[in-house]
N, CA, C, O and the ligand as a Tripos MOL2 file, in Angstrom:
@<TRIPOS>MOLECULE
protein
  245   243    62     0     0
PROTEIN
NO_CHARGES

@<TRIPOS>ATOM
      1 N          44.8420   10.9930 -103.1970 N.3       1 MET1
      2 CA         45.3710    9.8420 -103.8540 C.3       1 MET1
      3 C          44.4160    9.4580 -104.9700 C.2       1 MET1
      4 O          43.1970    9.5310 -104.8150 O.2       1 MET1
      5 N          44.9820    9.0490 -106.0890 N.am      2 VAL2
      6 CA         44.1650    8.5890 -107.2050 C.3       2 VAL2
      7 C          44.9130    7.4840 -107.9420 C.2       2 VAL2
      8 O          46.1340    7.5440 -108.0910 O.2       2 VAL2
      9 N          44.1980    6.5050 -108.3890 N.am      3 SER3
     10 CA         44.8000    5.4310 -109.1630 C.3       3 SER3
     11 C          44.7520    5.7820 -110.6510 C.2       3 SER3
     12 O          43.8190    6.4280 -111.1270 O.2       3 SER3
     13 N          45.7730    5.3420 -111.3620 N.am      4 THR4
     14 CA         45.7860    5.5770 -112.8060 C.3       4 THR4
     15 C          45.6260    4.2760 -113.5900 C.2       4 THR4
     16 O          45.6860    4.2870 -114.8190 O.2       4 THR4
     17 N          45.4210    3.1480 -112.8900 N.am      5 ASP5
     18 CA         45.2380    1.8980 -113.6420 C.3       5 ASP5
     19 C          44.0010    1.1040 -113.2300 C.2       5 ASP5
     20 O          43.2620    0.6290 -114.0930 O.2       5 ASP5
     21 N          43.7650    0.9550 -111.9430 N.am      6 ARG6
     22 CA         42.6170    0.1850 -111.4460 C.3       6 ARG6
     23 C          42.4070    0.5330 -109.9850 C.2       6 ARG6
     24 O          43.1800    1.2950 -109.4040 O.2       6 ARG6
     25 N          41.3640   -0.0240 -109.3920 N.am      7 ALA7
     26 CA         41.0730    0.2690 -107.9880 C.3       7 ALA7
     27 C          42.1070   -0.3860 -107.0750 C.2       7 ALA7
     28 O          42.4490   -1.5570 -107.2410 O.2       7 ALA7
     29 N          42.5860    0.3760 -106.1290 N.am      8 HIS8
     30 CA         43.5050   -0.0950 -105.0990 C.3       8 HIS8
     31 C          42.9890    0.3830 -103.7440 C.2       8 HIS8
     32 O          42.0790    1.2070 -103.6460 O.2       8 HIS8
     33 N          43.5990   -0.1610 -102.7260 N.am      9 GLY9
     34 CA         43.3350    0.3360 -101.3810 C.3       9 GLY9
     35 C          44.6340    0.8290 -100.7750 C.2       9 GLY9
     36 O          45.7180    0.4860 -101.2470 O.2       9 GLY9
     37 N          44.5260    1.6230  -99.7450 N.am     10 PHE10
     38 CA         45.7170    2.1300  -99.0500 C.3      10 PHE10
     39 C          45.4120    2.0640  -97.5640 C.2      10 PHE10
     40 O          44.6920    2.8990  -97.0170 O.2      10 PHE10
     41 N          45.9830    1.0420  -96.9230 N.am     11 LEU11
     42 CA         45.7010    0.7880  -95.5150 C.3      11 LEU11
     43 C          46.9730    0.9480  -94.6940 C.2      11 LEU11
     44 O          47.9820    0.2860  -94.9350 O.2      11 LEU11
     45 N          46.8940    1.8410  -93.7230 N.am     12 VAL12
     46 CA         47.9860    2.0310  -92.7560 C.3      12 VAL12
     47 C          47.3520    1.8320  -91.3810 C.2      12 VAL12
     48 O          46.9360    2.7860  -90.7250 O.2      12 VAL12
     49 N          47.2910    0.5770  -90.9670 N.am     13 LYS13
     50 CA         46.5690    0.2320  -89.7360 C.3      13 LYS13
     51 C          47.0300    1.0130  -88.5130 C.2      13 LYS13
     52 O          46.1900    1.5130  -87.7640 O.2      13 LYS13
     53 N          48.3600    1.1390  -88.2790 N.am     14 PRO14
     54 CA         48.7930    1.8270  -87.0550 C.3      14 PRO14
     55 C          48.3370    3.2860  -86.9920 C.2      14 PRO14
     56 O          48.2510    3.8650  -85.9090 O.2      14 PRO14
     57 N          48.0470    3.8770  -88.1480 N.am     15 LEU15
     58 CA         47.6120    5.2720  -88.1780 C.3      15 LEU15
     59 C          46.1050    5.4090  -88.3670 C.2      15 LEU15
     60 O          45.5860    6.5220  -88.4460 O.2      15 LEU15
     61 N          45.4050    4.2830  -88.4410 N.am     16 GLY16
     62 CA         43.9640    4.3260  -88.6390 C.3      16 GLY16
     63 C          43.5660    4.8990  -89.9840 C.2      16 GLY16
     64 O          42.4970    5.4940  -90.1220 O.2      16 GLY16
     65 N          44.4180    4.7210  -90.9660 N.am     17 LEU17
     66 CA         44.1790    5.2960  -92.2950 C.3      17 LEU17
     67 C          43.7790    4.1880  -93.2570 C.2      17 LEU17
     68 O          44.5210    3.2250  -93.4510 O.2      17 LEU17
     69 N          42.6040    4.3290  -93.8570 N.am     18 ASP18
     70 CA         42.0830    3.3160  -94.7710 C.3      18 ASP18
     71 C          41.3750    4.0420  -95.9080 C.2      18 ASP18
     72 O          40.2470    4.5090  -95.7490 O.2      18 ASP18
     73 N          42.0460    4.1340  -97.0600 N.am     19 LEU19
     74 CA         41.5070    4.8720  -98.1990 C.3      19 LEU19
     75 C          41.2750    3.9420  -99.3760 C.2      19 LEU19
     76 O          41.9580    2.9300  -99.5320 O.2      19 LEU19
     77 N          40.3090    4.2990 -100.1920 N.am     20 ASP20
     78 CA         40.1200    3.6430 -101.4800 C.3      20 ASP20
     79 C          40.7840    4.5130 -102.5290 C.2      20 ASP20
     80 O          40.6450    5.7360 -102.5120 O.2      20 ASP20
     81 N          41.4990    3.8850 -103.4350 N.am     21 ALA21
     82 CA         42.1080    4.5960 -104.5570 C.3      21 ALA21
     83 C          41.4480    4.0730 -105.8200 C.2      21 ALA21
     84 O          41.9340    3.1370 -106.4540 O.2      21 ALA21
     85 N          40.3500    4.6860 -106.1670 N.am     22 ASP22
     86 CA         39.6120    4.2380 -107.3460 C.3      22 ASP22
     87 C          40.1650    4.9000 -108.6000 C.2      22 ASP22
     88 O          40.7130    6.0020 -108.5590 O.2      22 ASP22
     89 N          40.0090    4.2120 -109.6860 N.am     23 LEU23
     90 CA         40.5180    4.7050 -110.9660 C.3      23 LEU23
     91 C          39.9130    6.0680 -111.2990 C.2      23 LEU23
     92 O          38.6980    6.2020 -111.4490 O.2      23 LEU23
     93 N          40.7700    7.0620 -111.4110 N.am     24 GLY24
     94 CA         40.3540    8.3920 -111.8350 C.3      24 GLY24
     95 C          39.4570    9.1380 -110.8610 C.2      24 GLY24
     96 O          38.8830   10.1710 -111.2060 O.2      24 GLY24
     97 N          39.3360    8.6160 -109.6410 N.am     25 LYS25
     98 CA         38.4300    9.2430 -108.6700 C.3      25 LYS25
     99 C          39.2370    9.5720 -107.4080 C.2      25 LYS25
    100 O          39.3830    8.7170 -106.5350 O.2      25 LYS25
    101 N          39.7520   10.7770 -107.3030 N.am     26 PRO26
    102 CA         40.6360   11.1230 -106.1930 C.3      26 PRO26
    103 C          39.9490   10.9980 -104.8310 C.2      26 PRO26
    104 O          38.7610   11.2840 -104.6880 O.2      26 PRO26
    105 N          40.7190   10.5670 -103.8450 N.am     27 SER27
    106 CA         40.2540   10.5730 -102.4590 C.3      27 SER27
    107 C          41.3560   11.1800 -101.6160 C.2      27 SER27
    108 O          42.5340   11.0840 -101.9590 O.2      27 SER27
    109 N          40.9810   11.7920 -100.5340 N.am     28 GLU28
    110 CA         41.9920   12.3650  -99.6570 C.3      28 GLU28
    111 C          41.5230   12.3350  -98.2180 C.2      28 GLU28
    112 O          40.3280   12.2990  -97.9270 O.2      28 GLU28
    113 N          42.4930   12.3500  -97.3340 N.am     29 LYS29
    114 CA         42.2090   12.3840  -95.9050 C.3      29 LYS29
    115 C          43.3860   13.0580  -95.2310 C.2      29 LYS29
    116 O          44.5410   12.8040  -95.5730 O.2      29 LYS29
    117 N          43.0940   13.9010  -94.2890 N.am     30 THR30
    118 CA         44.1420   14.5600  -93.5220 C.3      30 THR30
    119 C          44.1670   13.9410  -92.1320 C.2      30 THR30
    120 O          43.1350   13.8320  -91.4710 O.2      30 THR30
    121 N          45.3470   13.5400  -91.6990 N.am     31 ILE31
    122 CA         45.4900   13.0000  -90.3490 C.3      31 ILE31
    123 C          46.6290   13.7370  -89.6570 C.2      31 ILE31
    124 O          47.5110   14.3010  -90.3050 O.2      31 ILE31
    125 N          46.5920   13.7200  -88.3380 N.am     32 THR32
    126 CA         47.6620   14.3170  -87.5390 C.3      32 THR32
    127 C          48.1500   13.2540  -86.5600 C.2      32 THR32
    128 O          47.6380   13.1460  -85.4460 O.2      32 THR32
    129 N          49.1400   12.4710  -86.9810 N.am     33 PRO33
    130 CA         49.6320   11.3970  -86.1080 C.3      33 PRO33
    131 C          50.2440   11.9430  -84.8210 C.2      33 PRO33
    132 O          50.8440   13.0180  -84.8070 O.2      33 PRO33
    133 N          50.0790   11.1850  -83.7440 N.am     34 ASP34
    134 CA         50.6410   11.5650  -82.4430 C.3      34 ASP34
    135 C          52.0930   11.1570  -82.3070 C.2      34 ASP34
    136 O          52.8220   11.6900  -81.4720 O.2      34 ASP34
    137 N          52.5070   10.2120  -83.1280 N.am     35 THR35
    138 CA         53.8200    9.6080  -82.9530 C.3      35 THR35
    139 C          54.6020    9.6190  -84.2600 C.2      35 THR35
    140 O          54.0660    9.2910  -85.3190 O.2      35 THR35
    141 N          55.8710   10.0000  -84.1760 N.am     36 ALA36
    142 CA         56.7540    9.8970  -85.3400 C.3      36 ALA36
    143 C          57.1840    8.4420  -85.4940 C.2      36 ALA36
    144 O          57.2300    7.6860  -84.5230 O.2      36 ALA36
    145 N          57.4930    8.0700  -86.7130 N.am     37 GLY37
    146 CA         57.9680    6.7120  -86.9270 C.3      37 GLY37
    147 C          57.7590    6.2630  -88.3490 C.2      37 GLY37
    148 O          57.3770    7.0380  -89.2250 O.2      37 GLY37
    149 N          58.0180    4.9880  -88.5540 N.am     38 THR38
    150 CA         57.8770    4.3650  -89.8660 C.3      38 THR38
    151 C          56.7720    3.3300  -89.7700 C.2      38 THR38
    152 O          56.8130    2.4550  -88.9050 O.2      38 THR38
    153 N          55.7930    3.4210  -90.6420 N.am     39 PHE39
    154 CA         54.6020    2.5860  -90.5370 C.3      39 PHE39
    155 C          54.3630    1.8280  -91.8390 C.2      39 PHE39
    156 O          54.4330    2.4070  -92.9230 O.2      39 PHE39
    157 N          54.0840    0.5410  -91.7300 N.am     40 PRO40
    158 CA         53.8290   -0.2500  -92.9360 C.3      40 PRO40
    159 C          52.4480    0.0550  -93.5150 C.2      40 PRO40
    160 O          51.4780    0.2520  -92.7830 O.2      40 PRO40
    161 N          52.3850    0.0880  -94.8300 N.am     41 ALA41
    162 CA         51.1210    0.3040  -95.5320 C.3      41 ALA41
    163 C          50.9890   -0.7590  -96.6120 C.2      41 ALA41
    164 O          51.9810   -1.2180  -97.1770 O.2      41 ALA41
    165 N          49.7580   -1.1370  -96.8860 N.am     42 ILE42
    166 CA         49.4970   -2.1390  -97.9150 C.3      42 ILE42
    167 C          48.3230   -1.7020  -98.7750 C.2      42 ILE42
    168 O          47.5360   -0.8340  -98.3970 O.2      42 ILE42
    169 N          48.2280   -2.3230  -99.9360 N.am     43 CYS43
    170 CA         47.0080   -2.2350 -100.7320 C.3      43 CYS43
    171 C          46.0770   -3.3090 -100.1820 C.2      43 CYS43
    172 O          46.4520   -4.4800 -100.1250 O.2      43 CYS43
    173 N          44.8770   -2.9300  -99.7790 N.am     44 ASP44
    174 CA         43.9560   -3.9120  -99.1870 C.3      44 ASP44
    175 C          42.7690   -4.2310 -100.0910 C.2      44 ASP44
    176 O          41.7430   -4.7240  -99.6230 O.2      44 ASP44
    177 N          42.9090   -3.9510 -101.3760 N.am     45 HIS45
    178 CA         41.9110   -4.3750 -102.3580 C.3      45 HIS45
    179 C          42.6400   -5.2250 -103.3860 C.2      45 HIS45
    180 O          43.6410   -4.7930 -103.9570 O.2      45 HIS45
    181 N          42.1410   -6.4320 -103.6230 N.am     46 TYR46
    182 CA         42.8240   -7.2630 -104.6050 C.3      46 TYR46
    183 C          42.7940   -6.5620 -105.9580 C.2      46 TYR46
    184 O          41.7270   -6.2300 -106.4740 O.2      46 TYR46
    185 N          43.9820   -6.3420 -106.5260 N.am     47 CYS47
    186 CA         44.0700   -5.5100 -107.7330 C.3      47 CYS47
    187 C          44.7850   -6.2130 -108.8860 C.2      47 CYS47
    188 O          45.0230   -5.6040 -109.9280 O.2      47 CYS47
    189 N          45.1220   -7.4680 -108.7120 N.am     48 GLY48
    190 CA         45.7610   -8.1810 -109.8100 C.3      48 GLY48
    191 C          46.9830   -8.9470 -109.3380 C.2      48 GLY48
    192 O          47.2050   -9.1150 -108.1380 O.2      48 GLY48
    193 N          47.7730   -9.4090 -110.2990 N.am     49 SER49
    194 CA         48.8750  -10.3180 -109.9830 C.3      49 SER49
    195 C          49.9530   -9.6970 -109.0940 C.2      49 SER49
    196 O          50.6450  -10.4330 -108.3890 O.2      49 SER49
    197 N          50.1200   -8.4010 -109.1000 N.am     50 GLY50
    198 CA         51.1470   -7.7610 -108.2720 C.3      50 GLY50
    199 C          50.6560   -7.3280 -106.9100 C.2      50 GLY50
    200 O          51.3920   -6.7070 -106.1440 O.2      50 GLY50
    201 N          49.4210   -7.6540 -106.6110 N.am     51 HIS51
    202 CA         48.8040   -7.1800 -105.3630 C.3      51 HIS51
    203 C          49.6310   -7.5260 -104.1210 C.2      51 HIS51
    204 O          49.8390   -6.6830 -103.2490 O.2      51 HIS51
    205 N          50.0900   -8.7520 -104.0540 N.am     52 GLY52
    206 CA         50.8250   -9.2000 -102.8720 C.3      52 GLY52
    207 C          52.1290   -8.4570 -102.6460 C.2      52 GLY52
    208 O          52.6790   -8.4870 -101.5440 O.2      52 GLY52
    209 N          52.6230   -7.7980 -103.6640 N.am     53 ASN53
    210 CA         53.8890   -7.0550 -103.5340 C.3      53 ASN53
    211 C          53.6680   -5.5710 -103.2640 C.2      53 ASN53
    212 O          54.6260   -4.8010 -103.2020 O.2      53 ASN53
    213 N          52.4320   -5.1760 -103.1070 N.am     54 MET54
    214 CA         52.1500   -3.7510 -102.8960 C.3      54 MET54
    215 C          52.3110   -3.3830 -101.4340 C.2      54 MET54
    216 O          51.3370   -3.1450 -100.7190 O.2      54 MET54
    217 N          53.5520   -3.3430 -101.0140 N.am     55 LYS55
    218 CA         53.8640   -2.9570  -99.6430 C.3      55 LYS55
    219 C          54.5480   -1.6000  -99.6800 C.2      55 LYS55
    220 O          55.4650   -1.3780 -100.4710 O.2      55 LYS55
    221 N          54.1070   -0.7170  -98.8410 N.am     56 MET56
    222 CA         54.6170    0.6520  -98.8180 C.3      56 MET56
    223 C          54.9970    1.0250  -97.3950 C.2      56 MET56
    224 O          54.6920    0.3050  -96.4430 O.2      56 MET56
    225 N          55.6620    2.1530  -97.2690 N.am     57 THR57
    226 CA         56.0540    2.6560  -95.9620 C.3      57 THR57
    227 C          55.6430    4.1220  -95.8620 C.2      57 THR57
    228 O          55.9070    4.9160  -96.7640 O.2      57 THR57
    229 N          55.0060    4.4610  -94.7720 N.am     58 VAL58
    230 CA         54.6590    5.8570  -94.4900 C.3      58 VAL58
    231 C          55.5890    6.3320  -93.3860 C.2      58 VAL58
    232 O          55.6910    5.7040  -92.3320 O.2      58 VAL58
    233 N          56.2650    7.4460  -93.6360 N.am     59 ILE59
    234 CA         57.1980    8.0050  -92.6600 C.3      59 ILE59
    235 C          56.5800    9.2680  -92.0660 C.2      59 ILE59
    236 O          56.2310   10.2050  -92.7830 O.2      59 ILE59
    237 N          56.4560    9.2700  -90.7540 N.am     60 VAL60
    238 CA         55.9570   10.4410  -90.0280 C.3      60 VAL60
    239 C          57.1420   11.0450  -89.2990 C.2      60 VAL60
    240 O          57.7970   10.3900  -88.4880 O.2      60 VAL60
    241 N          57.4050   12.3060  -89.6030 N.am     61 GLU61
    242 CA         58.5620   12.9860  -88.9730 C.3      61 GLU61
    243 C          58.0980   13.9670  -87.9220 C.2      61 GLU61
    244 O          58.9200   14.6280  -87.2880 O.2      61 GLU61
    245 CU         46.2000   -4.5000 -104.4710 Cu       62 CU62
@<TRIPOS>BOND
     1     1     2 1
     2     2     3 1
     3     3     4 2
     4     3     5 am
     5     5     6 1
     6     6     7 1
     7     7     8 2
     8     7     9 am
     9     9    10 1
    10    10    11 1
    11    11    12 2
    12    11    13 am
    13    13    14 1
    14    14    15 1
    15    15    16 2
    16    15    17 am
    17    17    18 1
    18    18    19 1
    19    19    20 2
    20    19    21 am
    21    21    22 1
    22    22    23 1
    23    23    24 2
    24    23    25 am
    25    25    26 1
    26    26    27 1
    27    27    28 2
    28    27    29 am
    29    29    30 1
    30    30    31 1
    31    31    32 2
    32    31    33 am
    33    33    34 1
    34    34    35 1
    35    35    36 2
    36    35    37 am
    37    37    38 1
    38    38    39 1
    39    39    40 2
    40    39    41 am
    41    41    42 1
    42    42    43 1
    43    43    44 2
    44    43    45 am
    45    45    46 1
    46    46    47 1
    47    47    48 2
    48    47    49 am
    49    49    50 1
    50    50    51 1
    51    51    52 2
    52    51    53 am
    53    53    54 1
    54    54    55 1
    55    55    56 2
    56    55    57 am
    57    57    58 1
    58    58    59 1
    59    59    60 2
    60    59    61 am
    61    61    62 1
    62    62    63 1
    63    63    64 2
    64    63    65 am
    65    65    66 1
    66    66    67 1
    67    67    68 2
    68    67    69 am
    69    69    70 1
    70    70    71 1
    71    71    72 2
    72    71    73 am
    73    73    74 1
    74    74    75 1
    75    75    76 2
    76    75    77 am
    77    77    78 1
    78    78    79 1
    79    79    80 2
    80    79    81 am
    81    81    82 1
    82    82    83 1
    83    83    84 2
    84    83    85 am
    85    85    86 1
    86    86    87 1
    87    87    88 2
    88    87    89 am
    89    89    90 1
    90    90    91 1
    91    91    92 2
    92    91    93 am
    93    93    94 1
    94    94    95 1
    95    95    96 2
    96    95    97 am
    97    97    98 1
    98    98    99 1
    99    99   100 2
   100    99   101 am
   101   101   102 1
   102   102   103 1
   103   103   104 2
   104   103   105 am
   105   105   106 1
   106   106   107 1
   107   107   108 2
   108   107   109 am
   109   109   110 1
   110   110   111 1
   111   111   112 2
   112   111   113 am
   113   113   114 1
   114   114   115 1
   115   115   116 2
   116   115   117 am
   117   117   118 1
   118   118   119 1
   119   119   120 2
   120   119   121 am
   121   121   122 1
   122   122   123 1
   123   123   124 2
   124   123   125 am
   125   125   126 1
   126   126   127 1
   127   127   128 2
   128   127   129 am
   129   129   130 1
   130   130   131 1
   131   131   132 2
   132   131   133 am
   133   133   134 1
   134   134   135 1
   135   135   136 2
   136   135   137 am
   137   137   138 1
   138   138   139 1
   139   139   140 2
   140   139   141 am
   141   141   142 1
   142   142   143 1
   143   143   144 2
   144   143   145 am
   145   145   146 1
   146   146   147 1
   147   147   148 2
   148   147   149 am
   149   149   150 1
   150   150   151 1
   151   151   152 2
   152   151   153 am
   153   153   154 1
   154   154   155 1
   155   155   156 2
   156   155   157 am
   157   157   158 1
   158   158   159 1
   159   159   160 2
   160   159   161 am
   161   161   162 1
   162   162   163 1
   163   163   164 2
   164   163   165 am
   165   165   166 1
   166   166   167 1
   167   167   168 2
   168   167   169 am
   169   169   170 1
   170   170   171 1
   171   171   172 2
   172   171   173 am
   173   173   174 1
   174   174   175 1
   175   175   176 2
   176   175   177 am
   177   177   178 1
   178   178   179 1
   179   179   180 2
   180   179   181 am
   181   181   182 1
   182   182   183 1
   183   183   184 2
   184   183   185 am
   185   185   186 1
   186   186   187 1
   187   187   188 2
   188   187   189 am
   189   189   190 1
   190   190   191 1
   191   191   192 2
   192   191   193 am
   193   193   194 1
   194   194   195 1
   195   195   196 2
   196   195   197 am
   197   197   198 1
   198   198   199 1
   199   199   200 2
   200   199   201 am
   201   201   202 1
   202   202   203 1
   203   203   204 2
   204   203   205 am
   205   205   206 1
   206   206   207 1
   207   207   208 2
   208   207   209 am
   209   209   210 1
   210   210   211 1
   211   211   212 2
   212   211   213 am
   213   213   214 1
   214   214   215 1
   215   215   216 2
   216   215   217 am
   217   217   218 1
   218   218   219 1
   219   219   220 2
   220   219   221 am
   221   221   222 1
   222   222   223 1
   223   223   224 2
   224   223   225 am
   225   225   226 1
   226   226   227 1
   227   227   228 2
   228   227   229 am
   229   229   230 1
   230   230   231 1
   231   231   232 2
   232   231   233 am
   233   233   234 1
   234   234   235 1
   235   235   236 2
   236   235   237 am
   237   237   238 1
   238   238   239 1
   239   239   240 2
   240   239   241 am
   241   241   242 1
   242   242   243 1
   243   243   244 2
@<TRIPOS>SUBSTRUCTURE
     1 MET1         2 RESIDUE 1 A MET
     2 VAL2         6 RESIDUE 1 A VAL
     3 SER3        10 RESIDUE 1 A SER
     4 THR4        14 RESIDUE 1 A THR
     5 ASP5        18 RESIDUE 1 A ASP
     6 ARG6        22 RESIDUE 1 A ARG
     7 ALA7        26 RESIDUE 1 A ALA
     8 HIS8        30 RESIDUE 1 A HIS
     9 GLY9        34 RESIDUE 1 A GLY
    10 PHE10       38 RESIDUE 1 A PHE
    11 LEU11       42 RESIDUE 1 A LEU
    12 VAL12       46 RESIDUE 1 A VAL
    13 LYS13       50 RESIDUE 1 A LYS
    14 PRO14       54 RESIDUE 1 A PRO
    15 LEU15       58 RESIDUE 1 A LEU
    16 GLY16       62 RESIDUE 1 A GLY
    17 LEU17       66 RESIDUE 1 A LEU
    18 ASP18       70 RESIDUE 1 A ASP
    19 LEU19       74 RESIDUE 1 A LEU
    20 ASP20       78 RESIDUE 1 A ASP
    21 ALA21       82 RESIDUE 1 A ALA
    22 ASP22       86 RESIDUE 1 A ASP
    23 LEU23       90 RESIDUE 1 A LEU
    24 GLY24       94 RESIDUE 1 A GLY
    25 LYS25       98 RESIDUE 1 A LYS
    26 PRO26      102 RESIDUE 1 A PRO
    27 SER27      106 RESIDUE 1 A SER
    28 GLU28      110 RESIDUE 1 A GLU
    29 LYS29      114 RESIDUE 1 A LYS
    30 THR30      118 RESIDUE 1 A THR
    31 ILE31      122 RESIDUE 1 A ILE
    32 THR32      126 RESIDUE 1 A THR
    33 PRO33      130 RESIDUE 1 A PRO
    34 ASP34      134 RESIDUE 1 A ASP
    35 THR35      138 RESIDUE 1 A THR
    36 ALA36      142 RESIDUE 1 A ALA
    37 GLY37      146 RESIDUE 1 A GLY
    38 THR38      150 RESIDUE 1 A THR
    39 PHE39      154 RESIDUE 1 A PHE
    40 PRO40      158 RESIDUE 1 A PRO
    41 ALA41      162 RESIDUE 1 A ALA
    42 ILE42      166 RESIDUE 1 A ILE
    43 CYS43      170 RESIDUE 1 A CYS
    44 ASP44      174 RESIDUE 1 A ASP
    45 HIS45      178 RESIDUE 1 A HIS
    46 TYR46      182 RESIDUE 1 A TYR
    47 CYS47      186 RESIDUE 1 A CYS
    48 GLY48      190 RESIDUE 1 A GLY
    49 SER49      194 RESIDUE 1 A SER
    50 GLY50      198 RESIDUE 1 A GLY
    51 HIS51      202 RESIDUE 1 A HIS
    52 GLY52      206 RESIDUE 1 A GLY
    53 ASN53      210 RESIDUE 1 A ASN
    54 MET54      214 RESIDUE 1 A MET
    55 LYS55      218 RESIDUE 1 A LYS
    56 MET56      222 RESIDUE 1 A MET
    57 THR57      226 RESIDUE 1 A THR
    58 VAL58      230 RESIDUE 1 A VAL
    59 ILE59      234 RESIDUE 1 A ILE
    60 VAL60      238 RESIDUE 1 A VAL
    61 GLU61      242 RESIDUE 1 A GLU
    62 CU62       245 GROUP 0 **** ****
């Protein structure tokens, strides 16, 4: 994952996934979830006026 505008975070608490998405600095992590499902993800670094709307969904099949 890499940001193209500013630093963000990517937190998926149920999966224990917590990444920093820094501008132009890729980060990656490989996980093997035990459970299929739909998991909420958020940006956990304040990144500006749209921060509160940065809600995502991770789907594990
Ligand atoms: Cu944010």
